[in-house]
C-alpha positions as CSV (number, residue, x, y, z in Angstrom):
1,M,0.0,-0.2,0.1
2,K,1.7,3.7,-1.1
3,I,0.8,6.4,1.9
4,L,1.0,9.9,1.4
5,A,2.1,12.1,4.4
6,D,1.9,16.1,3.5
7,T,3.6,18.2,5.6
8,N,1.2,19.2,8.4
9,I,1.8,15.3,9.2
10,L,5.4,15.5,9.2
11,I,5.5,18.9,10.8
12,S,3.7,18.1,13.6
13,A,5.5,15.0,14.1
14,L,8.3,16.6,14.1
15,L,7.2,19.3,16.8
16,W,5.5,17.0,18.5
17,P,7.1,13.5,18.7
18,N,4.9,11.8,21.0
19,S,2.0,13.1,18.9
20,K,-0.8,10.7,16.8
21,P,0.5,12.4,13.5
22,A,3.9,11.1,14.5
23,A,3.1,7.8,15.4
24,A,0.9,7.5,12.3
25,L,3.7,8.4,10.0
26,L,6.2,5.8,11.6
27,H,4.3,3.1,11.4
28,A,3.4,4.3,7.8
29,A,7.4,4.1,7.3
30,R,7.8,0.4,8.9
31,Y,5.0,-0.9,7.1
32,H,4.2,0.4,4.3
33,E,5.6,2.5,0.9
34,L,5.6,5.9,0.7
């Protein structure tokens, strides 16, 4: 499955590493193709 992460997700993940967007981004990076 291909996942598209927009800039809002990327910025949120960088600013708040324990947030849900960060967790979603890490999960997508580990288990899917970005």
